C-alpha positions in Angstrom: -0.1 0.1 0.0 0.9 3.5 -0.7 -0.2 6.6 1.1 -0.2 9.7 -1.2 0.0 13.1 -0.1 -3.3 14.9 0.4 -4.9 17.9 2.8 -8.3 15.5 2.8 -9.4 13.1 5.4 -8.3 14.8 9.2 -10.8 13.9 11.6 -10.6 16.2 15.2 -10.6 13.7 17.6 -10.3 16.2 20.5 -11.0 20.2 20.5 -7.7 21.4 18.6 -6.2 17.9 17.6 -7.0 16.3 14.2 -5.7 13.1 13.0 -5.2 11.5 9.8 -4.1 7.9 9.3 -1.3 8.0 6.4 -0.7 4.5 5.6 -1.4 1.1 7.8 -0.1 -2.7 7.4 -0.8 -6.0 9.4 1.7 -4.9 12.1 1.8 -1.3 11.9 -0.1 2.0 11.6 1.3 5.5 10.9 -0.6 8.6 11.6 -0.2 12.6 11.3 -1.6 15.0 13.9 -2.2 18.4 13.6 -2.3 20.3 16.7 -3.4 23.7 17.7 -1.7 26.0 19.7 -3.2 25.8 23.5 -4.9 22.5 22.9 -4.3 19.3 25.1 -3.7 15.8 24.4 -5.4 14.6 27.6 -3.7 11.6 29.7 -4.2 8.2 28.5 -2.7 4.9 28.0 -3.0 2.1 25.5 -1.7 -1.2 24.4 0.2 0.0 21.6 3.6 1.2 21.2 4.2 4.2 19.8 7.2 6.2 18.2 6.5 9.9 17.1 8.4 12.7 15.1 7.6 16.3 15.6 7.9 17.9 12.1 6.3 21.1 13.2 5.9 23.3 16.1 6.9 22.9 19.9 4.9 20.4 22.3 5.6 19.4 25.9 5.0 15.8 25.8 4.7 14.0 29.3 5.7 10.4 29.5 4.7 8.9 32.6 5.3 11.8 34.6 8.5 13.0 32.8 7.8 16.0 30.7 10.1 17.1 27.9 9.5 20.1 25.4 9.8 18.9 21.9 11.3 20.8 19.0 10.8 20.0 15.3 13.4 17.2 14.6 12.7 15.7 18.1 11.6 12.0 18.6 9.8 9.7 21.2 8.7 6.4 21.9 6.4 5.5 24.3 6.5 1.8 25.5 2.8 0.1 25.9 0.6 0.5 28.6 2.6 3.4 30.0 0.7 6.6 30.5 1.3 9.9 28.2 -0.4 13.3 27.7 0.7 16.7 25.5 0.4 20.2 26.0 0.8 21.9 22.9 2.7 25.2 22.9 2.4 26.0 19.0 0.9 25.1 16.1 2.1 21.6 15.3 2.3 18.6 13.2 3.9 15.1 14.6 4.1 11.7 12.8 3.0 8.4 15.2 3.5 5.1 14.1 1.6 2.6 16.2 2.5 -1.1 16.9 0.3 -3.6 16.8 -2.0 -1.7 13.9 -4.7 0.5 15.8 -7.8 -0.9 14.0 -9.9 1.8 15.2 -7.7 4.6 13.5 -8.0 2.8 9.9 -11.4 4.8 9.6 -9.4 7.9 9.4 -7.7 7.4 6.3 -9.4 8.8 3.2 -9.2 6.1 0.5 -8.9 8.5 -2.3 -5.2 8.8 -0.6 -4.1 5.4 -1.0 -3.0 3.2 -3.9 -2.8 -0.7 -3.6 
Protein backbone atom coordinates (compact mmCIF):
# COMPACT_ATOMS: atom_id res chain seq x y z
CA UNK A 1 0.00 0.00 0.00
CA UNK A 2 1.16 3.52 -0.81
CA UNK A 3 -0.11 6.58 1.07
CA UNK A 4 -0.34 9.66 -1.13
CA UNK A 5 -0.03 13.23 0.19
CA UNK A 6 -3.36 15.01 0.49
CA UNK A 7 -5.02 17.66 2.62
CA UNK A 8 -8.22 15.56 2.80
CA UNK A 9 -9.35 13.13 5.46
CA UNK A 10 -8.49 14.84 8.76
CA UNK A 11 -10.82 14.11 11.68
CA UNK A 12 -10.94 16.22 14.85
CA UNK A 13 -10.53 13.77 17.75
CA UNK A 14 -10.52 16.45 20.45
CA UNK A 15 -10.69 20.23 20.50
CA UNK A 16 -7.77 21.54 18.44
CA UNK A 17 -6.35 18.10 17.56
CA UNK A 18 -6.92 16.46 14.18
CA UNK A 19 -5.69 13.08 13.03
CA UNK A 20 -5.31 11.42 9.68
CA UNK A 21 -4.12 7.88 9.10
CA UNK A 22 -1.52 7.99 6.36
CA UNK A 23 -0.88 4.30 5.76
CA UNK A 24 -1.19 0.99 7.58
CA UNK A 25 -0.26 -2.66 7.32
CA UNK A 26 -0.77 -5.85 9.25
CA UNK A 27 1.50 -4.83 12.14
CA UNK A 28 1.83 -1.02 12.10
CA UNK A 29 -0.16 2.12 11.43
CA UNK A 30 1.18 5.63 10.69
CA UNK A 31 -0.82 8.75 11.50
CA UNK A 32 -0.36 12.48 11.17
CA UNK A 33 -1.51 14.69 14.04
CA UNK A 34 -2.24 18.39 13.43
CA UNK A 35 -2.47 20.24 16.73
CA UNK A 36 -3.44 23.85 17.48
CA UNK A 37 -1.56 25.98 20.00
CA UNK A 38 -3.22 25.82 23.43
CA UNK A 39 -4.87 22.43 22.90
CA UNK A 40 -4.12 19.42 25.08
CA UNK A 41 -3.92 15.71 24.48
CA UNK A 42 -5.45 14.26 27.63
CA UNK A 43 -3.58 11.79 29.81
CA UNK A 44 -4.17 8.25 28.56
CA UNK A 45 -2.54 4.90 27.99
CA UNK A 46 -3.12 1.99 25.61
CA UNK A 47 -1.68 -1.35 24.56
CA UNK A 48 0.04 0.18 21.52
CA UNK A 49 3.71 1.05 21.39
CA UNK A 50 3.93 4.51 19.85
CA UNK A 51 6.89 6.17 18.16
CA UNK A 52 6.62 9.81 17.12
CA UNK A 53 8.48 12.58 15.29
CA UNK A 54 7.71 16.29 15.54
CA UNK A 55 7.65 17.80 12.06
CA UNK A 56 6.61 21.35 12.99
CA UNK A 57 5.87 23.41 16.10
CA UNK A 58 6.56 22.80 19.77
CA UNK A 59 4.87 20.55 22.31
CA UNK A 60 5.50 19.52 25.90
CA UNK A 61 5.18 15.75 25.99
CA UNK A 62 4.79 13.83 29.22
CA UNK A 63 5.56 10.10 29.41
CA UNK A 64 4.53 8.84 32.82
CA UNK A 65 5.51 11.85 34.98
CA UNK A 66 8.53 13.02 32.96
CA UNK A 67 7.87 16.07 30.76
CA UNK A 68 10.07 17.23 27.91
CA UNK A 69 9.71 20.10 25.42
CA UNK A 70 9.87 18.69 21.91
CA UNK A 71 11.02 20.79 18.93
CA UNK A 72 10.99 20.03 15.19
CA UNK A 73 13.21 17.02 14.50
CA UNK A 74 12.78 15.57 18.01
CA UNK A 75 11.31 12.10 18.44
CA UNK A 76 9.91 9.87 21.17
CA UNK A 77 8.77 6.39 22.02
CA UNK A 78 5.95 5.55 24.40
CA UNK A 79 6.04 1.95 25.51
CA UNK A 80 2.86 -0.11 25.71
CA UNK A 81 0.61 0.75 28.68
CA UNK A 82 2.60 3.85 29.73
CA UNK A 83 0.55 6.95 30.53
CA UNK A 84 1.23 10.01 28.39
CA UNK A 85 -0.21 13.41 27.51
CA UNK A 86 0.83 16.59 25.75
CA UNK A 87 0.45 20.35 25.95
CA UNK A 88 0.57 22.02 22.55
CA UNK A 89 2.80 25.12 22.83
CA UNK A 90 2.68 26.15 19.12
CA UNK A 91 0.69 25.00 16.11
CA UNK A 92 2.30 21.61 15.52
CA UNK A 93 2.43 18.57 13.25
CA UNK A 94 3.60 15.16 14.43
CA UNK A 95 3.91 11.78 12.71
CA UNK A 96 3.31 8.72 14.88
CA UNK A 97 3.63 5.00 14.23
CA UNK A 98 1.65 2.51 16.32
CA UNK A 99 2.33 -1.18 16.81
CA UNK A 100 0.27 -3.29 16.63
CA UNK A 101 -1.92 -1.67 13.99
CA UNK A 102 -4.66 0.44 15.62
CA UNK A 103 -7.73 -0.99 13.94
CA UNK A 104 -9.91 1.86 15.25
CA UNK A 105 -7.66 4.40 13.42
CA UNK A 106 -8.14 2.76 10.01
CA UNK A 107 -11.37 4.74 9.67
CA UNK A 108 -9.24 7.93 9.68
CA UNK A 109 -7.74 7.14 6.27
CA UNK A 110 -9.10 8.79 3.13
CA UNK A 111 -9.61 6.00 0.58
CA UNK A 112 -8.69 8.40 -2.24
CA UNK A 113 -5.21 8.85 -0.73
CA UNK A 114 -4.10 5.21 -0.90
CA UNK A 115 -2.82 3.15 -3.79
CA UNK A 116 -2.74 -0.59 -3.33
